[in-house]
NUBATI-660218 format. One record per residue (C-alpha): x, y, z. Coordinates in steps of 0.02 Angstrom, whole numbers, padded with zeros to 5 digits, always signed. Layout:
N
XYZ...
***
This chain:
1189
-05980+00826+02551-06055+00668+02624-06053+00651+02812-06003+00496+02909-06178+00425+02896-06176+00459+02710-06016+00360+02692-06094+00213+02782-06247+00221+02671-06137+00235+02518-06040+00079+02568-06199-00018+02595-06286+00041+02439-06143-00020+02329-06218-00193+02358-06396-00134+02342-06515-00209+02217-06701-00183+02230-06808-00320+02299-06876-00461+02193-07017-00422+02071-06969-00237+02063-06895-00238+01889-06935-00084+01785-07054-00095+01638-06980-00100+01463-07092+00000+01347-07098-00075+01171-07063+00033+01018-07234-00004+00947-07304+00153+00861-07476+00131+00941-07399+00121+01115-07279+00265+01084-07420+00374+01018-07520+00356+01178-07372+00351+01296-07343+00507+01397-07158+00523+01435-07035+00653+01500-06909+00725+01377-06748+00637+01326-06598+00723+01245-06554+00627+01086-06431+00743+00995-06312+00872+01066-06148+00955+01018-05984+00897+01094-05926+00968+01260-05772+01054+01190-05842+01133+01031-05719+01225+00919-05796+01312+00768-05727+01389+00609-05746+01580+00613-05788+01581+00427-05947+01478+00450-06110+01505+00540-06114+01430+00714-06234+01284+00743-06257+01217+00921-06360+01058+00916-06493+01005+01041-06628+00880+00993-06748+00794+01113-06899+00680+01109-07046+00662+01227-07235+00659+01232-07299+00792+01227-07161+00865+01120-07035+00963+01223-07001+01149+01218-06822+01215+01226-06726+01352+01315-06542+01392+01334-06421+01458+01465-06261+01546+01420-06124+01559+01552-06251+01506+01683-06382+01638+01639-06541+01630+01536-06502+01661+01352-06641+01766+01276-06637+01710+01095-06779+01824+01042-06677+01980+01080-06529+01932+00969-06570+01948+00782-06422+01840+00734-06481+01691+00836-06625+01578+00780-06691+01412+00844-06748+01278+00723-06931+01229+00724-06978+01080+00837-06796+01078+00893-06679+01163+01014-06536+01182+00889-06466+01359+00881-06403+01440+00721-06297+01598+00735-06271+01690+00570-06154+01833+00530-06217+01895+00361-06275+02058+00441-06113+02081+00537-06048+02031+00706-05898+01935+00769-05901+01748+00809-05786+01783+00956-05929+01878+01041-06025+01714+01058-05889+01613+01143-05943+01541+01309-06028+01395+01396-06200+01343+01331-06326+01221+01404-06492+01165+01328-06652+01131+01429-06791+01022+01353-06957+01030+01448-07133+00960+01443-07270+00926+01570-07175+00779+01645-07000+00849+01673-06845+00941+01611-06694+00861+01527-06522+00945+01515-06385+00938+01386-06200+00939+01429-06118+01106+01458-06051+01148+01286-05894+01256+01287-05898+01354+01123-05732+01422+01061-05682+01498+00895-05535+01426+00801-05382+01539+00796-05232+01539+00680-05117+01682+00739-04973+01742+00633-04793+01700+00671-04709+01847+00757-04590+01943+00646-04409+01911+00695-04236+01922+00619-04132+01766+00650-03945+01779+00655-03845+01633+00583-03819+01496+00709-03635+01459+00737-03593+01286+00800-03437+01180+00812-03434+01017+00713-03479+00869+00823-03575+00977+00950-03762+00955+00985-03887+01086+00927-04070+01130+00958-04163+01241+00835-04319+01308+00924-04486+01313+00835-04604+01399+00960-04759+01398+00847-04895+01526+00881-05027+01460+01003-05172+01415+00890-05340+01337+00933-05327+01192+00909-05135+01183+00918-05052+01175+00747-04959+01028+00672-04774+01070+00651-04642+01008+00528-04472+01068+00461-04428+01114+00282-04296+01219+00194-04323+01374+00089-04346+01267-00065-04496+01184+00023-04406+01017+00034-04428+00918+00195-04278+00908+00311-04218+00727+00313-04231+00653+00488-04139+00505+00558-04059+00438+00717-03949+00595+00725-04072+00732+00672-04255+00729+00723-04398+00839+00779-04455+00829+00960-04631+00825+01027-04623+01013+01059-04581+01047+00875-04397+01090+00903-04266+01014+00787-04131+00917+00881-03956+00877+00817-03868+00744+00923-03709+00805+00837-03682+00927+00696-03592+00881+00534-03513+01004+00415-03637+00956+00281-03779+01020+00391-03732+01196+00339-03777+01163+00158-03961+01204+00187-04068+01316+00293-04202+01261+00416-04377+01332+00430-04514+01275+00552-04689+01265+00476-04856+01265+00567-05012+01194+00485-05180+01249+00559-05314+01118+00534-05472+01225+00533-05410+01360+00415-05306+01238+00309-05165+01365+00309-04977+01342+00332-04868+01477+00412-04679+01473+00395-04553+01540+00519-04402+01636+00456-04267+01508+00414-04114+01468+00519-03944+01463+00434-03802+01362+00507-03617+01402+00511-03519+01247+00559-03344+01275+00625-03221+01137+00579-03042+01108+00634-02991+01048+00461-03054+01095+00287-03210+00998+00236-03210+00904+00071-03383+00839+00029-03310+00723-00103-03232+00621+00035-03397+00602+00130-03469+00428+00151-03592+00350+00272-03460+00252+00367-03350+00405+00391-03461+00561+00394-03309+00669+00440-03208+00630+00283-03057+00566+00377-03046+00723+00484-03023+00706+00670-03174+00763+00771-03174+00743+00958-03296+00609+01022-03410+00651+01168-03504+00546+01296-03694+00541+01288-03795+00682+01368-03982+00717+01364-04049+00863+01262-04228+00823+01316-04281+00801+01453-04154+00881+01566-04090+00812+01729-04091+00633+01792-04277+00618+01821-04443+00700+01776-04629+00665+01796-04775+00649+01680-04963+00644+01710-05081+00562+01586-05267+00529+01588-05342+00357+01574-05387+00299+01397-05276+00434+01320-05105+00402+01244-04942+00422+01339-04793+00498+01245-04623+00492+01330-04471+00567+01243-04284+00553+01268-04166+00639+01145-03980+00621+01177-03825+00710+01115-03655+00635+01089-03527+00581+00963-03550+00450+00899-03740+00465+00899-03808+00369+01051-03942+00236+01039-04097+00246+01150-04172+00100+01247-04326+00099+01360-04368+00000+01517-04503-00003+01649-04441-00022+01824-04518-00169+01916-04599-00247+01763-04604-00265+01576-04668-00141+01450-04849-00181+01398-04802-00258+01232-04971-00250+01147-04994-00064+01180-04816+00000+01159-04746+00078+01001-04572+00154+00976-04566+00305+00861-04443+00436+00803-04298+00313+00793-04334+00244+00969-04330+00417+01045-04517+00418+01082-04610+00287+01184-04797+00283+01143-04926+00188+01245-05105+00190+01181-05263+00172+01287-05174+00204+01450-05241+00114+01604-05199+00121+01789-05072-00021+01779-04968+00082+01656-04916+00199+01798-04739+00182+01864-04559+00227+01831-04499+00222+01651-04314+00230+01614-04233+00283+01451-04049+00243+01425-03936+00329+01299-03789+00220+01254-03630+00229+01150-03460+00146+01161-03403+00289+01271-03534+00253+01405-03718+00268+01447-03834+00382+01545-04010+00356+01612-04162+00465+01641-04312+00412+01746-04487+00473+01705-04618+00444+01842-04787+00422+01760-04948+00456+01854-05112+00396+01779-05262+00501+01827-05437+00480+01761-05581+00592+01717-05746+00516+01777-05803+00362+01681-05961+00262+01701-05974+00102+01802-06164+00103+01805-06248+00241+01704-06427+00282+01757-06560+00229+01633-06741+00277+01607-06862+00196+01729-07044+00160+01689-07148+00102+01838-07329+00060+01871-07421+00139+02018-07370+00066+02188-07213-00013+02113-07035+00009+02175-06878+00052+02080-06708+00131+02088-06589+00242+01991-06404+00202+02009-06265+00320+01959-06095+00241+01988-05938+00320+01916-05753+00302+01947-05604+00414+01918-05442+00474+01994-05472+00563+02105-05639+00485+02153-05778+00588+02072-05910+00679+02171-06091+00625+02134-06228+00757+02128-06413+00723+02092-06531+00848+02012-06717+00837+01974-06781+00930+01821-06618+01029+01817-06624+01085+02000-06521+01013+02144-06622+00875+02226-06580+00943+02399-06677+01103+02360-06829+01013+02286-06985+00974+02389-06962+00812+02489-07054+00655+02434-07102+00507+02544-07084+00389+02396-06904+00444+02360-06745+00417+02459-06570+00472+02405-06428+00359+02464-06266+00424+02389-06257+00363+02210-06429+00279+02218-06607+00345+02226-06736+00222+02295-06920+00239+02243-07057+00154+02344-07242+00142+02300-07234+00276+02166-07397+00363+02120-07465+00447+01965-07402+00624+01945-07228+00589+02013-07143+00577+01842-06984+00680+01826-06813+00685+01743-06665+00655+01858-06489+00711+01817-06331+00631+01886-06173+00737+01880-06008+00647+01918-05859+00766+01920-05678+00784+01973-05538+00903+01926-05513+00816+01758-05689+00822+01691-05871+00779+01720-06010+00663+01661-06193+00712+01650-06332+00586+01623-06520+00610+01610-06637+00471+01667-06824+00495+01682-06942+00408+01802-07110+00388+01717-07260+00320+01814-07369+00233+01687-07546+00166+01706-07601+00070+01549-07721-00079+01527-07655-00233+01437-07636-00220+01249-07594-00342+01113-07462-00275+00994-07453-00409+00861-07569-00442+00713-07739-00514+00752-07787-00694+00714-07622-00734+00630-07602-00896+00532-07435-00983+00559-07380-01127+00448-07234-01232+00508-07144-01388+00454-07175-01547+00551-07047-01590+00688-06973-01414+00684-06957-01303+00835-07095-01175+00825-07121-01005+00906-07291-00921+00919-07269-00736+00956-07387-00638+01065-07311-00467+01098-07407-00376+01234-07390-00229+01350-07473-00153+01500-07430-00062+01658-07424-00144+01781-07347-00282+01678-07486-00407+01639-07475-00593+01670-07484-00691+01507-07556-00866+01485-07580-00974+01332-07726-01089+01294-07757-01211+01153-07928-01216+01069-07997-01108+01210-07975-01244+01339-07855-01296+01476-07774-01211+01622-07630-01136+01524-07488-01205+01418-07318-01214+01502-07207-01363+01533-07179-01522+01436-07157-01480+01253-07219-01302+01285-07118-01158+01353-07181-00980+01379-07050-00841+01370-07061-00680+01467-07096-00582+01308-07254-00685+01277-07183-00805+01146-07242-00985+01158-07114-01115+01105-07170-01285+01042-07012-01389+01049-07064-01510+00911-07220-01470+00810-07329-01620+00769-07491-01639+00675-07589-01652+00837-07521-01479+00885-07627-01397+00751-07764-01285+00816-07804-01112+00880-07692-01045+01018-07754-00901+01125-07640-00790+01227-07724-00693+01367-07638-00546+01455-07717-00503+01622-07684-00366+01749-07785-00271+01878-07832-00146+01741-07910-00273+01623-07883-00414+01501-07827-00426+01319-07814-00578+01209-07758-00630+01036-07766-00790+00935-07641-00880+00826-07693-01024+00714-07558-01155+00689-07550-01272+00540-07418-01410+00535-07359-01458+00360-07253-01596+00287-07077-01544+00236-07035-01503+00056-06894-01609-00011-06811-01683-00164-06832-01872-00167-06739-01904-00331-06597-01780-00353-06501-01741-00514-06338-01836-00537-06172-01789-00618-06176-01825-00804-06054-01833-00948-06133-01805-01121-06062-01807-01297-06089-01648-01396-06252-01659-01494-06332-01787-01378-06471-01760-01251-06443-01739-01064-06578-01758-00933-06574-01709-00749-06705-01781-00631-06783-01679-00490-06930-01769-00413-07002-01680-00263-07125-01713-00124-07218-01583-00022-07371-01553+00081-07525-01562-00031-07594-01400+00039-07437-01299+00001-07408-01235-00176-07228-01259-00233-07117-01191-00369-06972-01283-00450-06834-01176-00523-06670-01221-00609-06508-01123-00605-06345-01147-00698-06185-01098-00609-06290-01007-00477-06375-00898-00609-06558-00912-00666-06573-01034-00812-06654-00966-00970-06751-01108-01050-06782-01032-01222-06845-01143-01363-06719-01283-01339-06721-01330-01154-06875-01418-01086-06930-01422-00905-07070-01534-00844-07132-01579-00671-06992-01698-00625-06845-01662-00741-06745-01543-00852-06701-01600-01028-06559-01524-01130-06564-01582-01312-06422-01558-01436-06293-01526-01299-06151-01405-01340-06002-01334-01248-06102-01188-01179-06214-01309-01084-06071-01369-00974-06087-01316-00793-06171-01352-00627-06361-01365-00631-06459-01339-00471-06641-01385-00443-06726-01283-00306-06900-01321-00243-06984-01189-00136-07143-01178-00037-07197-01028+00063-07113-01095+00220-06966-01204+00167-06858-01258+00022-06735-01390-00036-06605-01396-00174-06487-01518-00258-06349-01494-00387-06261-01596-00521-06128-01555-00649-06140-01580-00837-05978-01614-00929-05982-01600-01120-05863-01708-01223-05813-01705-01406-05883-01836-01523-05805-02007-01494-05754-02029-01677-05654-01867-01676-05567-01889-01509-05582-02065-01440-05477-02026-01286-05596-01889-01228-05749-02000-01236-05678-02102-01094-05659-01946-00983-05737-01954-00810-05842-01822-00723-05752-01703-00603-05669-01791-00457-05569-01752-00300-05394-01685-00335-05235-01786-00313-05134-01749-00157-04997-01616-00167-04818-01678-00189-04636-01635-00146-04663-01534+00014-04511-01427+00050-04463-01315+00198-04358-01157+00180-04327-00985+00258-04320-01050+00438-04350-00924+00577-04382-00930+00763-04571-00937+00744-04600-00965+00558-04548-01069+00409-04590-01068+00224-04682-01221+00158-04684-01255-00031-04771-01395-00126-04820-01450-00301-05009-01465-00329-05077-01630-00394-05199-01660-00539-05361-01563-00509-05467-01690-00608-05568-01562-00705-05618-01458-00552-05512-01308-00504-05426-01319-00334-05501-01181-00226-05409-01207-00062-05260-01291+00020-05272-01351+00200-05107-01361+00295-05105-01481+00443-04970-01514+00572-04918-01652+00689-04800-01635+00836-04715-01778+00927-04710-01711+01105-04888-01686+01169-05002-01780+01048-04893-01881+00930-04983-01953+00780-05129-01830+00790-05144-01714+00640-05218-01543+00676-05273-01402+00561-05149-01259+00555-05216-01142+00420-05301-01133+00249-05236-01041+00095-05310-00994-00076-05297-01124-00213-05181-01017-00320-05040-01022-00190-04911-01160-00170-04786-01073-00058-04834-00997+00110-04753-00940+00272-04819-01038+00421-04833-00951+00590-04774-01072+00724-04764-01090+00913-04597-01105+01004-04525-01272+01065-04626-01384+00948-04557-01519+00833-04671-01499+00683-04704-01596+00526-04831-01538+00397-04945-01608+00264-05058-01523+00136-05234-01567+00076-05304-01497-00087-05489-01451-00097-05601-01426-00249-05789-01421-00278-05801-01611-00268-05708-01632-00104-05539-01653-00020-05389-01746-00086-05295-01875+00013-05162-01795+00125-04990-01769+00050-04839-01862+00113-04772-01777+00272-04637-01645+00259-04470-01658+00349-04481-01613+00533-04446-01434+00588-04411-01393+00771-04437-01216+00833-04327-01147+00972-04395-01119+01146-04450-00954+01223-04529-00888+01381-04719-00909+01388-04822-00779+01296-04989-00824+01372-05062-00784+01543-05156-00927+01628-05342-00899+01607-05486-00919+01731-05389-00863+01886-05505-00861+02038-05501-00881+02225-05643-00962+02322-05669-01057+02482-05717-01240+02484-05713-01235+02675-05740-01097+02800-05553-01085+02839-05472-01101+02668-05460-01023+02496-05429-01123+02338-05335-01030+02201-05372-01112+02033-05334-01074+01852-05336-01155+01682-05166-01228+01634-05085-01166+01475-05120-01266+01318-04982-01380+01259-04938-01264+01115-04930-01116+01236-04793-01192+01345-04652-01125+01232-04523-01229+01326-04488-01369+01449-04516-01371+01638-04674-01265+01638-04730-01208+01809-04834-01069+01883-04788-00931+02005-04938-00884+02114-04946-00730+02228-05078-00685+02357-05104-00565+02502-05246-00498+02609-05331-00352+02524-05317-00178+02600-05198-00231+02741-05039-00176+02653-04950-00340+02688-04815-00416+02579-04854-00540+02441-04845-00725+02481-04799-00838+02337-04768-01017+02286-04723-01114+02129-04819-01265+02067-04836-01369+01910-05022-01401+01943-05173-01289+01919-05227-01269+02099-05160-01207+02265-05252-01209+02431-05219-01082+02568-05264-01152+02739-05306-01074+02908-05387-00918+02837-05517-00812+02921-05696-00837+02863-05742-00741+02705-05603-00613+02689-05542-00540+02523-05373-00581+02445-05277-00506+02300-05213-00642+02181-05103-00643+02027-05013-00777+01926-04872-00798+01802-04817-00944+01692-04632-00986+01684-04521-01111+01593-04334-01141+01573-04320-00993+01454-04391-00868+01577-04552-00795+01649-04705-00748+01551-04814-00593+01580-04901-00570+01747-05089-00572+01755-05195-00429+01818-05238-00436+02003-05403-00523+02039-05500-00526+02202-05541-00692+02284-05626-00737+02447-05597-00869+02577-05735-00991+02624-05907-00953+02694-05991-01019+02852-06170-01031+02909-06250-00864+02952-06273-00853+03140-06420-00732+03150-06596-00757+03083-06712-00620+03021-06835-00569+03157-07007-00492+03174-07071-00563+03009-07245-00491+02979-07369-00450+02840-07472-00297+02794-07590-00247+02655-07645-00422+02609-07760-00430+02458-07816-00579+02354-07648-00616+02268-07516-00508+02354-07452-00471+02528-07330-00340+02588-07200-00419+02703-07083-00336+02827-06942-00399+02936-06795-00341+03039-06629-00371+02951-06479-00462+03018-06310-00387+03054-06211-00409+02892-06060-00466+02993-06161-00618+03049-06178-00680+02869-06002-00754+02871-06005-00743+02682-06068-00641+02535-06245-00579+02560-06352-00663+02429-06533-00633+02481-06667-00645+02611-06755-00807+02562-06939-00825+02603-07015-00999+02617-07204-01000+02601-07339-01128+02568-07527-01140+02552-07590-01220+02712-07772-01236+02659-07912-01157+02560-08054-01064+02644-08172-01146+02521-08246-01296+02615-08192-01465+02548-08060-01400+02426-07897-01499+02439-07737-01400+02404-07551-01437+02381-07441-01390+02528-07280-01388+02426-07158-01255+02489-07110-01114+02373-06969-00987+02389-06938-00811+02333-06788-00699+02365-06770-00517+02417-06606-00422+02399-06607-00276+02519-06481-00201+02640-06597-00064+02702-06627-00031+02885-06812-00073+02868-06825-00196+02724-06990-00246+02646-07053-00331+02491-07206-00391+02399-07254-00575+02395-07359-00604+02240-07436-00747+02141-07539-00801+02291-07702-00898+02275-07853-00798+02338-07959-00853+02485-07823-00963+02560-07726-00983+02721-07537-00967+02702-07387-00995+02816-07212-00927+02792-07042-00904+02873-06882-00818+02817-06696-00855+02816-06546-00755+02760-06427-00841+02638-06250-00825+02577-06183-00923+02429-06174-01088+02523-06279-01084+02681-06442-01024+02755-06470-00952+02927-06590-01024+03056-06772-00984+03015-06865-00832+03077-07033-00837+03164-07173-00924+03065-07316-00811+03011-07493-00859+02960-07604-00750+02851-07755-00769+02739-07784-00695+02568-07944-00607+02524-08078-00675+02411-08044-00652+02225-08125-00686+02059-08130-00870+02010-08033-00959+01874-08118-01008+01712-08239-01155+01720-08151-01322+01705-08233-01354+01538-08370-01277+01430-08452-01386+01297-08586-01348+01169-08693-01489+01099-08828-01466+00966-08957-01601+00998-09082-01548+00865-09112-01407+00743-09194-01287+00865-09092-01299+01026-08913-01294+01088-08866-01381+01249-08729-01298+01354-08640-01386+01498-08491-01340+01607-08402-01385+01768-08343-01287+01919-08175-01198+01913-08024-01290+01981-07988-01137+02089-08147-01046+02140-08042-00917+02236-08191-00888+02349-08369-00943+02379-08458-00967+02213-08622-00872+02202-08665-00922+02025-08618-00914+01841-08638-00778+01712-08671-00823+01530-08655-00686+01400-08693-00719+01219-08715-00628+01054-08744-00669+00873-08593-00672+00756-08593-00655+00568-08417-00638+00503-08346-00480+00579-08518-00415+00633-08582-00454+00806-08752-00429+00885-08805-00355+01050-08734-00440+01204-08863-00531+01312-08838-00600+01487-08903-00751+01583-08858-00792+01764-08869-00959+01854-08858-01024+02030-08693-01106+02084-08767-01282+02076-08824-01260+01894-08698-01326+01767-08804-01345+01609-08923-01242+01506-09029-01274+01351-09033-01128+01230-09174-01116+01101-09121-01048+00932-09238-00917+00859-09160-00948+00688-09076-01113+00647-08944-01035+00533-08884-00906+00660-08717-00930+00748-08687-00874+00927-08533-00841+01031-08547-00881+01217-08441-00811+01358-08455-00907+01523-08378-00852+01688-08400-00902+01869-08450-00774+02001-08396-00737+02178-08439-00588+02287-08288-00498+02211-08350-00516+02033-08341-00618+01873-08190-00727+01845-08092-00781+01693-08199-00801+01537-08216-00965+01441-08272-00922+01263-08347-01041+01135-08437-01019+00970-08583-01122+00904-08614-01232+00813-08449-01318+00844-08473-01490+00767-08405-01591+00621-08581-01645+00565-08643-01467+00541-08651-01488+00352-08753-01648+00373-08877-01556+00483-08900-01422+00352-08922-01554+00214-09062-01644+00307-09146-01481+00354-09169-01435+00169-09320-01553+00156-09418-01437+00270-09394-01283+00160-09548-01218+00066-09458-01188-00097-09395-01366-00097-09571-01438-00069-09641-01330-00212-09503-01386-00329-09538-01569-00292-09726-01544-00324-09690-01460-00492-09577-01603-00545-09711-01732-00497-09845-01638-00597-09734-01631-00753-09700-01818-00741-09890-01853-00726-09928-01747-00882-09793-01839-00982-09866-02007-00932-10041-01954-00991-09972-01894-01160-09879-02058-01185-10036-02159-01146-10138-02061-01274-10006-02087-01407-10004-02275-01377-10191-02283-01390-10185-02208-01567-10029-02301-01626-10122-02427-01752-10192-02293-01863-10078-02170-01953-10069-02098-02131-09959-02189-02256-09911-02021-02333-09822-01980-02173-09701-02120-02220-09689-02103-02410-09737-01955-02514-09793-02049-02675-09940-02030-02798-10083-02150-02763-10166-02270-02886-10341-02232-02937-10404-02365-02817-10307-02288-02675-10363-02113-02717-10540-02164-02681-10487-02193-02501-10490-02020-02432-10408-02061-02268-10264-02154-02355-10239-02272-02206-10290-02442-02139-10360-02467-01968-10292-02608-01864-10372-02647-01697-10288-02814-01660-10214-02843-01490-10059-02914-01574-10006-02747-01651-09849-02735-01545-09790-02912-01581-09672-02957-01724-09750-03028-01883-09771-03216-01861-09704-03246-02035-09542-03148-02004-09385-03243-02052-09199-03212-02071-09161-03088-02209-09046-03128-02354-08899-03041-02267-08928-03137-02108-09010-02997-02008-09172-03023-01918-09302-02884-01931-09459-02872-01833-09613-02802-01922-09680-02632-01873-09862-02578-01863-09863-02533-02049-09788-02634-02195-09772-02481-02303-09603-02447-02222-09528-02591-02322-09566-02517-02492-09657-02611-02632-09695-02787-02573-09825-02849-02697-10008-02824-02732-10077-02914-02583-10045-02953-02401-10072-03102-02290-10173-03094-02134-10097-03148-01970-10157-03325-02002-10080-03324-02175-10238-03277-02277-10228-03148-02413-10293-02976-02371-10283-02894-02538-10189-02762-02630-10143-02605-02533-09978-02544-02600-09954-02423-02744-09872-02465-02911-09697-02395-02939-09604-02373-03100-09452-02478-03135-09321-02347-03092-09392-02314-02922-09412-02498-02885-09232-02534-02932-09176-02395-02818-09254-02483-02670-09180-02655-02690-09091-02650-02526-09249-02603-02437-09351-02740-02523-09219-02872-02485-09237-02843-02300-09426-02829-02299-09510-02980-02219-09665-02955-02329-09561-02961-02488-09468-03113-02424-09634-03205-02395-09705-03148-02561-09553-03212-02656-09570-03383-02575-09751-03394-02629
***
């Protein structure tokens, strides 16, 4: 039991949340992380608490757990260690704790009944299963008995007992006769909850059969039958069954009438206890002649309509999912024309423990804080017990980092090695809850979980998300950079989510580039890159249109698309939402689909869909095929599908209080089937003239029952809908006015709050117009101080607000509300808790101080205020802090105040102030705040942060000024976070995925440029630049060289210096020189050449004496045309060549250049050969001159 101090701590800790920045770490389900993650065991599968097994089967008790390393399992039976190895019938599955008990070699299942509990253990803790109560199903036989006939007077009540054998689980009972026919049950004869058969009054015809109670056992699937009862009914007059009818069951005989009495339950009152969330069954069975009717009431309120069911001809009241408000006095009344009697049943609602705040696994980094909360409720209030690794926490070794406060365990500055599994056991007399929750202290450097160097393509102007899943313990800080530059992307069109995702609200072309996410913690740094490409959207610029084609003609659908040039696209056609088979007849080109020789099978809806890898667009059109105009002229004028005509002749019938039947005649569908009807209504009281949607119905209906609200004067209209669109509305129906009723709805949004320190405003949302159900709507409001036991105060208003004045400051009130109209009150709301107004806190936190200040964090401590001085709800301790100056000389800083909150009600509260700038002077003060006001400030404290590593240099540029050197320049960091002592430049060669050895250069703090000589012009380098303080190297700025657009131009110019290129040019020059020499030699010998090379003919005897067979010409005019050349007979002009032999036979002599005769030089040809060369001779200038001579 908790002492008085424990009760105080328990009251305080109900408000307790851990201080700011102490949220537990969520471990991602990434396989790489899970593989390396060491975790205590967790129970994942276990058998139910109350475990009933079939004796004919083997027994399997489940227990599965996970952990790293994999857990080992052990069991306890009835609180003692269960040695599985010693029992040959019991085996445990491999890598599991599940037990299998077999009975092939003998043994009784009953010998293994008992309470079992599974323990899963590894190096980091022990997890427990529930206590599993194992019982074997039983189906005992009905005891042998001889039943004498039951003698009863006609008109008297009768109870036939069943008393089934007590099976496990209890059997299901029902009544039959010996012929195995069910006993008919009605208002007069029915079976009770206990299985007995009750007769409110006995008729003579009841003796015509016997009555046997049957018990069906669920596990064994067997039915056992009790020996049958036989009835002997005593009548005052002979019974004639031919005179029996339903209106006179006694056949005209006189049977004495009796006033109602109760067969079950007995007496005038009884009590019933039920557990929360179970079902409540109340029963009243009455005797009397005539048969009484049963009615039910709840004293002081109405029956919960949504949860109540009446069964067994109103004799049984059933309430499902019982809650605390279902407790109270229930009255059943048995009534006939002779009188009525009542029986009161007092219902108590108890509750087994149920969770309000179930403890969950907690993963913390070293030196972090956390808490486990185990809050449960029940009736009576459950007792909370904590265990660690299966042992009571009170008996475990004490820990300075752990404090138990009732239903909460506080952890402060946890260290490695303190991982364990904690169990919370909440129990009362009606049951228990057991929950395992491990505390795992995790120390892991930052890791990137997503794919490396991912390429993301997005559509221009779309919202874009770049994912960067990461993990580390302690949780790293994540920052985004674009193209390796900048101080981090957040704000404006960028937003960074806590999971590492970067949102670009509207992607533009200028947003293309490489984005780098960097996760940083005290254990290291990890980074990943995402390349973003922004593309133009894919769309259809000329869509297909509806067409009507005559059979045998050609139809053509356009589908012209536009897309980003860099994205491949596909264009696909479907018909009636199914892929279109083109075959040999249909033709598809880039911008259209052509359907030649159209027939009836081509009719349908054609859809063009264009897809790229990142988006798509589609458009549809319908093809209607008509008969040939000459065969059916009327069809040729048919139109494409159109909207339907409006429905006609609306008619109302079957009127009821809250419903009416609406019937209409559909209009012409215009060649497109009607798929839906929309029914709209208009009422003339609240919004006359405004049509509102009531409901939609399938297109094959034209008569429906409309569900209506009370006290509304309706008129209706109907709209038909097909694939083309909606019809015009129909003409309105006649008006139909529903009768009024009490409100069904409870006003929503009930709350109580203080706008001033001495009042409380009770507000709610008024009922909707269609929820009023009648005229003169008003609201009954009740309120009273909570926990003082005072009477309810109440008032009635037509508004939606009531103000209570002259209240105390911030005190709780119970509030409830009810809507009411002229027809009566509606249901009451549940009770809600409201508070009066708050005032300024009177006390300020004191003794504000710091400890353990490092470069970015400081531990702060203060003395808390008395919670009674808050004059309101405690919200937080609010710390105001600002950066007064930097310890770096000459550095100007912003003195803007920042705030952070700490929620703590501990006696010695503390917290961690993080995100501080290193090497700076800070000031701070603290206030305590409620929901509206802050207290006066505490004392102001000054402190300085230690020196840290600097930020990345402000910029880092690489310029290639010639082929052999690279010029690097940079600027100082925006935040040096200390005194700069220099810069560190690391670089290495990169060739695809291969990198060279890392080399290092250091520079003095006043050096901001460096010229790097390239040993090989074609080699690329990657540079990593960081600034240095005494603490170490800061954030790295990485760049790769060369990084210029004119890199290809540099390589093109540099080719002229290559040896192979120079050699090739020399070889080409030498070949050209040789060709020139050969041409010159040929020209020099051009006037002397053998005639036989031109014409292979026999020479005359004179010519044969010339052995060379050629004439030498050495005139300088060789290359000029013959001076005597003239126009040929066909009008062509020919210039003479070096030799005249080319012109064939031209005569026996030749003229010199001055016209003198040279002499004969041509050979004689016979007539046939000469005639065969007429065309050649006609164009010869020599022959032309000779013929003129």
